C-alpha positions in Angstrom: 101.6 121.6 67.6 103.5 120.0 70.4 102.8 122.8 72.9 99.1 122.5 72.0 99.2 118.8 72.6 101.0 119.3 75.9 98.3 121.8 77.0 95.7 119.0 76.5 97.9 116.5 78.4 98.3 119.1 81.1 94.5 119.8 81.3 93.8 116.0 81.3 96.3 115.5 84.1 94.7 118.3 86.2 91.1 116.9 85.6 92.2 113.3 86.3 94.2 114.3 89.4 91.1 116.1 90.6 89.2 112.9 90.2 91.7 110.9 92.1 91.8 113.2 95.0 88.0 113.1 95.1 88.2 109.3 95.3 90.6 109.6 98.2 88.1 111.4 100.3 84.7 110.2 98.9 85.4 106.3 99.1 86.7 106.5 102.9 83.7 108.6 103.8 81.4 106.2 102.0 83.0 103.3 104.0 82.7 105.1 107.3 79.4 107.0 107.0 77.4 104.6 104.8 78.8 101.1 105.5 79.8 101.7 109.0 83.3 100.2 108.4 85.6 99.2 111.3 89.3 99.8 111.7 90.4 96.6 110.0 88.4 97.4 107.0 89.6 101.0 106.9 93.2 99.7 107.1 92.7 97.4 104.1 91.1 100.3 102.3 94.0 102.6 103.0 96.6 100.2 101.6 94.7 98.6 98.7 95.9 101.1 96.1 99.5 100.9 97.3 99.6 97.1 97.4 98.0 97.0 93.9 100.5 99.6 92.5 103.4 97.6 94.0 102.3 94.3 92.6 101.3 95.6 89.1 103.8 98.3 88.3 106.4 96.2 86.6 103.8 94.4 84.4 102.1 97.7 83.6 105.5 99.2 82.7 106.1 96.6 80.1 102.5 97.0 78.7 102.9 100.8 78.5 106.3 100.5 76.7 104.5 98.1 74.1 101.3 100.3 73.6 100.7 103.7 72.2 101.0 106.2 75.1 97.9 108.4 74.3 95.6 105.3 73.9 97.0 103.9 77.2 96.1 107.2 79.0 92.6 107.1 77.5 92.0 103.6 78.4 93.1 104.2 82.0 90.7 107.1 82.3 87.7 105.3 80.8 88.4 102.1 83.0 88.7 104.2 86.2 85.4 106.0 85.3 83.7 102.6 84.7 84.9 101.2 88.1 83.7 104.3 90.1 80.3 104.3 88.3 79.9 100.7 89.4 79.8 101.8 93.1 76.6 104.1 93.0 75.0 101.2 90.9 75.9 98.7 93.6 74.6 101.2 96.3 71.3 101.8 94.5 70.7 98.0 94.1 71.7 97.3 97.7 74.8 95.3 97.0 77.5 97.7 98.0 80.1 96.2 100.4 83.5 96.9 101.8 84.9 94.3 99.6 83.6 96.2 96.5 85.2 99.5 97.7 88.5 97.7 98.3 88.5 96.1 94.9 87.7 99.4 93.2 90.5 101.3 95.1 92.9 98.6 94.2 91.8 98.5 90.5 92.0 102.2 90.1 95.3 102.4 92.1 96.9 100.2 89.5 95.3 102.2 86.6 96.6 105.4 88.1 100.1 104.0 88.1 99.6 103.0 84.4 98.4 106.4 83.6 101.3 108.1 85.2 103.8 105.8 83.5 102.2 106.5 80.1 101.9 110.2 80.7 105.7 110.4 81.6 106.7 108.4 78.6 104.5 110.6 76.3 106.1 113.7 77.6 109.6 112.4 77.3 108.9 111.4 73.8 107.2 114.8 72.7 109.5 117.2 74.7 113.0 118.5 74.1 115.3 117.6 77.0 115.8 121.3 77.9 112.0 121.8 78.3 111.3 118.7 80.4 111.9 120.4 83.8 109.5 123.2 82.7 106.8 120.9 81.8 107.2 118.8 84.8 107.1 122.0 86.9 103.8 122.9 85.2 102.3 119.5 86.1 103.5 119.9 89.7 101.9 123.4 89.8 98.5 122.1 88.4 98.5 119.3 91.0 99.1 121.7 93.8 96.2 123.9 92.9 94.0 120.9 92.1 94.6 119.4 95.6 93.0 122.4 97.4 90.0 122.7 95.0 89.3 118.9 94.9 89.4 118.4 98.7 87.2 121.5 99.2 84.6 120.6 96.6 84.4 117.0 97.4 83.3 117.8 101.0 80.4 119.9 99.8 79.2 117.5 97.1 79.3 114.6 99.6 77.5 116.7 102.2 74.7 118.2 100.1 74.3 115.7 97.2 75.3 112.4 98.8 78.0 109.8 98.2 76.7 108.5 94.9 76.8 112.0 93.3 80.3 112.5 94.6 81.3 109.3 92.8 79.5 110.1 89.6 81.1 113.5 89.5 84.5 111.8 90.1 83.8 109.4 87.2 82.9 112.2 84.9 86.3 113.9 85.6 87.9 110.8 84.2 85.7 110.9 81.0 86.5 114.6 80.5 90.2 113.7 80.7 89.8 111.0 78.1 88.0 113.4 75.8 90.9 115.9 76.1 93.4 113.2 75.2 91.6 112.1 72.1 93.0 115.1 70.1 96.5 114.6 71.4 99.1 113.7 68.8 100.8 110.3 69.1 104.2 109.6 67.7 104.2 106.0 66.5 106.5 103.7 68.5 109.3 101.9 66.5 107.9 98.7 65.0 108.6 95.6 67.0 110.4 92.8 65.3 108.0 90.5 63.6 107.9 86.8 64.4 106.5 84.2 62.2 104.9 82.1 64.8 105.2 82.7 68.6 103.8 80.2 71.0 102.1 81.3 74.2 104.9 80.1 76.3 107.4 82.0 74.3 105.4 85.2 74.4 105.0 84.9 78.2 108.7 84.2 78.6 109.5 87.2 76.5 107.1 89.4 78.5 108.5 88.1 81.8 112.0 89.0 80.6 110.9 92.5 79.9 109.4 92.7 83.4 112.7 91.6 84.9 114.4 94.2 82.7 112.6 97.0 84.5 114.3 96.2 87.8 117.5 95.2 86.2 117.7 98.6 84.4 117.3 100.3 87.9 119.9 98.3 89.6 122.5 98.5 86.8 122.0 102.3 85.9 123.8 104.5 88.6 121.4 107.4 88.2 118.2 105.3 88.4 119.7 103.4 91.3 120.3 106.5 93.2 116.9 107.9 92.6 115.3 104.6 93.5 117.1 104.6 96.8 116.1 108.1 97.6 112.5 107.4 96.5 112.4 104.4 98.8 113.7 106.2 101.8 111.5 109.3 101.4 108.5 107.0 100.6 109.2 104.9 103.8 109.7 108.1 105.9 106.6 109.8 104.7 104.4 106.6 105.2 106.1 106.1 108.5 105.2 109.7 109.6 101.6 109.5 108.2 100.7 106.7 110.6 101.2 109.0 113.6 101.0 112.6 112.3 97.3 112.9 112.8 97.3 111.4 116.1 100.0 113.8 117.2 98.5 117.0 115.9 95.0 116.3 116.8 95.1 114.2 119.9 98.4 114.9 121.6 98.7 118.5 120.7 95.0 119.1 120.7 94.6 121.3 117.6 90.9 121.7 116.5 90.0 120.4 113.0 89.3 123.8 111.7 92.7 125.0 112.5 94.2 121.8 111.0 92.4 122.4 107.8 94.0 125.8 107.4 97.4 124.3 108.2 97.0 121.5 105.7 96.1 124.0 102.9 99.5 125.7 103.4 101.2 122.6 101.9 99.6 123.4 98.5 101.0 126.9 98.7 104.4 125.5 99.4 104.2 123.1 96.5 102.9 125.9 94.1 105.9 128.1 94.9 108.3 125.3 94.5 106.9 124.4 91.1 107.4 127.9 90.0 110.9 127.9 91.2 112.1 124.5 90.2 113.3 125.3 86.6 114.7 128.6 87.6 116.7 127.2 90.4 118.1 124.5 88.1 119.1 127.1 85.5 121.0 129.0 88.2 122.6 126.3 90.4 122.1 123.2 88.4 119.6 120.3 88.9 121.7 118.3 91.4 122.1 121.3 93.8 118.3 122.1 93.3 117.3 118.4 94.2 119.7 118.4 97.2 118.2 121.6 98.4 114.8 120.1 98.0 115.6 117.1 100.1 117.2 119.3 102.7 114.0 121.4 102.9 111.9 118.3 103.2 114.1 117.3 106.2 113.8 120.6 107.7 110.1 120.6 107.3 109.8 117.3 109.0 112.0 118.5 112.0 109.3 121.2 112.6 106.6 118.7 113.5 108.0 117.2 116.8 109.2 120.6 117.8 105.6 121.8 118.1 104.6 121.4 121.8 101.1 122.7 122.2 98.1 124.1 120.2 99.5 127.6 120.4 100.4 130.2 117.8 104.0 128.9 117.9 102.9 125.4 117.5 100.8 126.2 114.7 103.6 128.2 113.0 105.8 125.2 113.2 103.2 123.0 111.6 102.6 125.6 108.8 106.3 125.7 108.3 106.3 122.0 107.9 103.6 122.2 105.3 105.2 125.0 103.2 108.9 124.1 103.6 108.5 120.3 103.6 105.9 120.1 100.8 107.8 122.6 98.8 111.1 120.8 99.2 109.5 117.6 98.2 108.0 119.2 95.0 111.4 120.8 94.2 113.1 117.4 94.3 110.3 115.5 92.6 110.2 117.8 89.5 113.8 117.2 88.7 113.6 113.5 89.8 111.0 113.0 87.1 113.1 114.8 84.6 116.1 112.6 85.3 114.0 109.5 85.0 112.7 110.7 81.6 116.3 111.2 80.3 118.2 108.4 81.9 116.9 105.7 79.4 115.4 105.7 75.9 111.7 106.7 75.7 110.9 103.3 74.4 112.2 101.6 77.6 111.1 104.5 80.1 107.8 103.0 81.4 109.3 99.8 82.6 112.4 101.4 84.0 110.1 104.0 85.8 108.0 101.1 86.9 111.0 99.5 88.6 111.5 102.6 90.7 107.9 103.0 91.5 107.7 99.4 92.5 110.4 99.9 95.2 108.7 103.2 96.2 105.3 101.5 96.7 106.9 98.6 98.7 108.6 101.2 100.8 105.3 103.0 101.3 103.7 99.8 102.6 106.6 98.8 104.8 106.7 102.4 106.2 103.0 102.2 107.3 103.4 98.9 108.9 106.6 99.9 110.8 105.2 103.3 111.7 102.1 101.8 113.3 104.1 99.2 115.1 106.9 101.4 116.4 104.9 104.5 117.3 103.1 102.5 120.1 106.5 101.7 121.7 108.4 105.1 121.3 105.5 107.4 121.0 104.3 109.7 118.2 106.8 112.5 118.8 109.8 110.2 118.5 108.4 108.4 115.5 108.1 111.7 113.7 111.6 112.7 114.7 112.8 109.3 113.3 110.9 110.1 110.0 113.0 113.3 109.8 116.2 111.3 110.3 115.2 109.1 107.4 114.8 112.1 105.1 118.2 113.2 106.3 119.7 109.9 105.3 118.0 110.2 101.9 119.6 113.7 101.5 123.1 112.5 102.4 122.8 109.5 100.1 121.7 111.6 97.1 124.6 114.1 97.7 127.1 111.2 97.9 125.7 109.5 94.7 125.8 112.9 92.9 129.4 113.4 93.7 130.2 109.9 92.4 128.2 110.6 89.3 130.2 113.8 88.7 133.6 112.2 89.4 
């Protein structure tokens, strides 16, 4: 029964991820091609979901811990669908604006964080510890395949059916995800202590204490503290590189968009292979060595980018190597990182502890984007990309050191 329930959760994750990736393309295209958005508006649109996730993660973690996980996932799916359906309605009535797009991106970004927290907590509650890595690997493989399919299909839907149809299709994926989750079993949470009469002030104070507990748990728990540090560094490095990567490969090196599309697709292949290998590698060399290997591969992949010198076969090979090795390494680490988080604290406290890590990760992502944009203008795109590789190396060394202390 549990395996059947997981299959539904897996299918719902694939479908909702498909929708999330559609939004990532369709909404920016809508802003540029329909609303003629400028650079400032596009910058706000690009960071809206990150800011919303950073601000809301801790509060959402407490709510998810308090609420049934299946119902939380269903609610997130339906609310995301409703928000997306509002955009074509606004477009048809002539009231669509950049502000509305930013609001929907922020709203859905926070809901996506809540969905992922609830999903991780549900899996931790309904999965034996030895099977967690395998199930997290299956989710990662599903995401890798979905990425290629979603990006390809969204472009054709947008081109031939228009922005509104792309958004309606996106919303329907969330509805389909919710329908799949309706039949998923829900293990009841332990009953909370009953209180005879609680004032609003006392209730808010209790809620705030649980929010603080999310960060305090991360700081106090050696494993979570190490994972949070690595997550923050890799998020900062990835965001730092993202501000200049496209400028470097498309403008500085001069690759055509068709070639870049093929290069980018290789990342999904690397992630898919890593998702297959992750549980097998852990069974042979252990999860610590597997995670360290993943971070080392992430670093090696990042080094390949600034080594590319021109739009030649050699340059393309280096960029493909970055996609395959770097994305594969990140996936290899991420699968076991998720498993460690799921086993570090009791399931009833997982969402708020996980939210503490995610908050630091989201803040680092925003900081990396701001720092990357500012510093790249001074040191150049190639040096900025080399610096991001150095950040990944630092994350690798910190993880290895923390793992040795944990084993001692």
